C-alpha positions in Angstrom: 0.0 0.0 0.0 1.3 3.4 -0.9 2.1 5.8 2.1 0.6 9.2 1.3 2.3 10.8 4.3 0.8 14.1 5.2 -2.2 15.1 3.0 -3.1 18.7 2.6 -6.7 19.8 3.1 -7.9 23.0 1.4 -9.9 25.6 3.3 -12.9 24.7 1.1 -12.5 21.0 1.9 -12.2 21.7 5.7 -15.6 23.5 5.5 -17.1 20.6 3.5 -15.8 18.0 6.0 -17.2 19.8 8.9 -20.5 20.5 7.1 -21.0 17.0 5.5 -19.2 14.6 7.8 -19.6 16.6 11.0 -16.1 15.8 12.2 -13.4 18.0 13.8 -10.2 19.2 12.2 -8.2 16.8 14.2 -10.2 13.8 12.9 -10.3 15.2 9.3 -6.6 14.6 8.7 -6.9 10.9 9.6 -10.1 10.3 7.6 -8.5 12.1 4.5 -5.4 9.9 4.8 -7.6 6.8 5.1 -9.6 7.9 2.0 -6.4 8.2 0.0 -5.0 4.9 1.2 -8.0 2.7 1.5 -10.8 4.4 -0.5 -12.2 2.9 -3.6 -10.5 4.5 -6.6 -12.7 5.7 -9.4 -11.0 3.2 -11.8 -12.3 0.3 -9.7 -16.0 1.4 -10.2 -18.5 -0.1 -12.7 -21.9 0.6 -14.1 -23.9 3.6 -13.3 -21.7 4.4 -10.3 -18.7 4.7 -12.6 -20.6 6.9 -15.0 -21.7 9.2 -12.1 -18.2 9.5 -10.7 -16.6 9.9 -14.1 -19.0 12.8 -14.7 -18.0 14.4 -11.4 -14.4 13.9 -12.2 -14.7 15.5 -15.6 -16.5 18.5 -14.2 -13.9 19.1 -11.5 -10.9 19.9 -13.7 -8.5 20.3 -10.8 -9.2 16.8 -9.5 -6.7 14.1 -10.5 -8.0 11.4 -8.2 -11.5 10.5 -6.9 -11.8 8.1 -4.0 -14.9 6.8 -2.2 -14.9 5.9 1.5 -17.9 5.4 3.8 -20.4 6.8 1.3 -18.5 10.0 0.7 -16.7 11.1 -2.5 -13.3 12.6 -2.0 -11.8 14.7 -4.8 -8.0 15.1 -4.7 -5.3 16.9 -6.7 -2.4 14.7 -5.8 -2.4 14.6 -2.0 -4.4 17.8 -1.8 -8.1 17.3 -0.8 -10.2 19.7 -2.9 -13.7 18.8 -1.6 -15.9 16.1 -0.2 -19.4 15.1 -1.4 -22.0 12.7 -0.1 -22.6 9.7 -2.4 -26.3 9.7 -3.5 -28.4 6.9 -2.0 -29.1 5.5 -5.5 -25.5 4.4 -5.9 -24.9 2.9 -2.4 -25.9 -0.6 -3.4 -23.5 -0.6 -6.4 -20.8 0.6 -4.1 -21.6 -2.2 -1.5 -21.2 -4.8 -4.3 -17.8 -3.5 -5.3 -16.6 -3.4 -1.7 -17.9 -7.0 -1.2 -16.2 -8.2 -4.3 -12.9 -6.4 -3.4 -12.8 -8.2 0.0 -13.2 -11.6 -1.6 
């Protein structure tokens, strides 16, 4: 597994983490590192979920990497977190299948 070291969280991303995840700044560093290291990469996705994430990725020109962890979408530029978004409910079952298959 790649060690991402210290990730950088933009001011915008800090606001979104607090607003959407409801966690403190202290916890945000560890969750962002976990998202980078263990999150589902957009290349691992399939079906409608992949189409949805690819669309988000193409709309966010700064983002080089999209990861999903715990029903949240993390948009990164390298190790810099740009923003966090909630995964819509309609894609959660597809994500669960991918996670299950990955664990097998």
